[in-house]
N, C-alpha and C positions, 0 to 999 in steps of 0.2 A: 671479370665477368663470371657470374654464377653459372654452373653447369646446368643444362636443361634436363629436366626429368620428364619421363613419359607418363601421362595421366592414365590412370586405370579406374574402372568403375568399382565402387565399393559394393561388395557382395555380403552375403550372410542371410539369416532368416528374414522372411518377409516382414515380420513384426518389427525387427530392428530397423529395416529400411523405412517402414512406415513412420516409426517414431522419429527418425532423423528428418524426414520430410516435414512432419508436423512441427518440429522445433523451428525449422527455417520459416515455414509459412506463418506460424504464430507470431514470430518476431516481425515479419514483413507487415502483417496486419496491424500490429501495434504501432508500427512506424508510419501508418497511413496509406499503405498500398491497397490496391484493388478497390478503389472507390466505385468502379463500374461493374464489379463482380470478379470472381476468380476465373482464371482460364479453365478450359475444359480439362477433363481427366487426361485425354491424350496429349494435350499441350503440356500439362504438368509432368506427365510421364517422360516426355522428351526432354524437358528442362532439367529434371532431376536424374535422368538416366536410370529409371526404375520402371517396373511394370505398372499397368493401370490398376491392378489389384492392390499394389502397395500404396498408390495414390488414394484409392478408395478407402483403404484402412486409415490413412492419415487424415482424410477429410472427415471420416466418421468420428475419429477421436476429437477433432476440433468442434464438430457438431455437438458431441456429448458434453463438451466444455461450455457450450452456449455461445461460442465465438462466431460460428457461421450457421447459416440456414441453407438447406438444399431442397430442391423440388424438380420434378421432371419438366415443368414449364417455366420455372423461374431461374433455373441454373443454381449456381452457388454464390451466395452473397455474404458479406460481413453482417452479422446480426448485431454486434455491439463492439465498441472500441474501449480500450482502457485509457485512464488518465495517468499521465506520468507524475510521480512525486519524487522530487530530487532528494538525494542524500548528501549533497555537497554544501548546503547552506542551512542555517538554523532558522526555519520559517514556519509559521503557523499555517493551518489549512486555508484560511481566508487569504493570506498572502500568496500561498502557492497557487491557488486557483482563481486569482483575482480577474483574470481575463476569460474565464470559462463560464462564469455565472455566479449567482448569489450563494454564498455559504452562510447557513444559519444553524443555530444550535437549539436542540430541545433539551433544556436543563432538567434532568431527572432527579438530581439531588445536589444540594449545596449546603454544607453544615460543618461545624467543628466536630471532630471525632478523636477518640484516643488512638494515637498512631500505633499500629502493630509494630512489634520490636524491630523487624527488618526494615520497615519504612522509617522509623525513628532513627535507626542507625545511618541509613543512607542520606537522610536530610540533616544529620548531625543534631538531632534533638535528644533531650534527656529521656530516659525510660519513663513511660507514662505521660509524657508531654502531649498536648493536643496538636493535631494538624488540621488543615482545612481540606475536606473531602468534596470533590465535585465530580459528578458523572454527567456526561453529555452525549446525546445522539446527534451526530453531525451530518448535515445534508448539503449536497450540491444541487440546487434547485429542489426537486422533489425526490431525489435519489439519496437514500441513506448510505453513507460511505463508511462511517466509522463509529464505534462505540468507545468513548474515551473515559477512563477512570484516572483521576488526578489527585495527588496528595501535595498540598502546598505548605511551605514553611508558615507557621502561625501568624507572624507579624505581617508578612506580605499577603497571605490568604485572607486574613480578616478584612483588609482593605478591599480586596477584590470582590468579596461577597456583596459589597455595596455598588458594584459596577454592573452595567448591562451585559450579562453573560450570554444572552441570546444572540447577540450580533457582533461579538468581538472574539478575537483570538486571545487565549490566555497569555501568550508571549507579549503581546502589545500591552495588556493590562499590567503584567508584572513590571515591565519597564516604566509604565506610567506611575504606578503607585510607589515603586521603590526608588525612582529617580536614578536608576542605574541601567546600563545596557546589559543584555544577556551576553555571556561570553562563550560558553561551550556546552556540549552535551555528550554524554556517553550513552550509547544505544546498543541494543541487541534486537535482532529481527529473526523470527522463526515462523514456520508454518504450523498452524493448528487446525483442528476440525471444529466447526461451529456446533456448540451444544444447542439444545432445543431452545433455550431462552435467547441466546445470542442470535440464533438463526431467525427466530420470529421477529426480533427487534430490528435486525438488518435486512429482513425480507429476502433471505436466501434459504436454500434447502437445508434440512438437518444434515450435519456432517460436511457441509460445503467447506471449501478451503478458505481459511482466513489467514491474514498476516498479523502476527502479534508483535507489536513494537513496544519494547520497554525502553524508556528514555529518561535519563536523569539530567536535568538542565541546571546550570549554575550561572550566577551573575558574573559580571566581568571581573569581580574581585575574587572569584573562585568559590563563593559560598553556594552550595546546592539549595535550590528553592522549589523545585518542581519535579516530582516523580510521577511518571505517567505509564499506564498500561493501556495500550490502544489496540482494539480489534478492528482490522481494516478488511474490507471486502476484497478478497483475492481475485475476484472476477472483474473488478472495475478499476483496480489500482496496480500500477507497475512501479516499483522502486528503482530509480536509476541514479548512478553516480559515476564519477571519474576516479580512477586510481592511478598512482604513479609508483613505479618501482624505486625503492631506496637506492641511493648511490653509494651507500656504505658497503 
């Protein structure tokens, strides 16, 4: 039987307490809590064992993020929720959000290009060899979610150029034209600030937080065919996945 420990209240600067409260509230909102509105400041203060001033600072931070809205007559309500995008399966955006609405693509460019050396190396192309370049602005309904830049292996990409890019995930098209299943992907995810062009395209403020996903996807035989650089709206997408500790 584990020994009992006496609970204590976490102390420290008010800004730290507010940040900790905001972290918990943010995650609860993303999980679907508070459909009827957030509790009062006094109720939250009692729940988190902090002062009302700390709660007020936490709620101000969430309001500045655009996550909640507040008013003297309306109380505190969730302004917008995020969509979960899993990291456990190799799925396209249309597959990921198939139950949430229509995913459509505004094709901004689709053409053969001379592959930059780093792109050619990662796609196992010869120096100076062409790749297929595709840029798409991707919507869920009328909401722009991501700006995707893709380089495809030339044999696969040339066939994809003849396919309906506006209504399909590239993953599905790659499997269709290659006759092979996709096998795996190596990815990197980091936070970046939206430059003026990306901000205008994605309809966010200059400098807004974006998630930059770099993903190199290979066929089931191990050949890399798809290198993507995807700018994702950080205010509308949460990346989620499950991890397991190695037994070694």
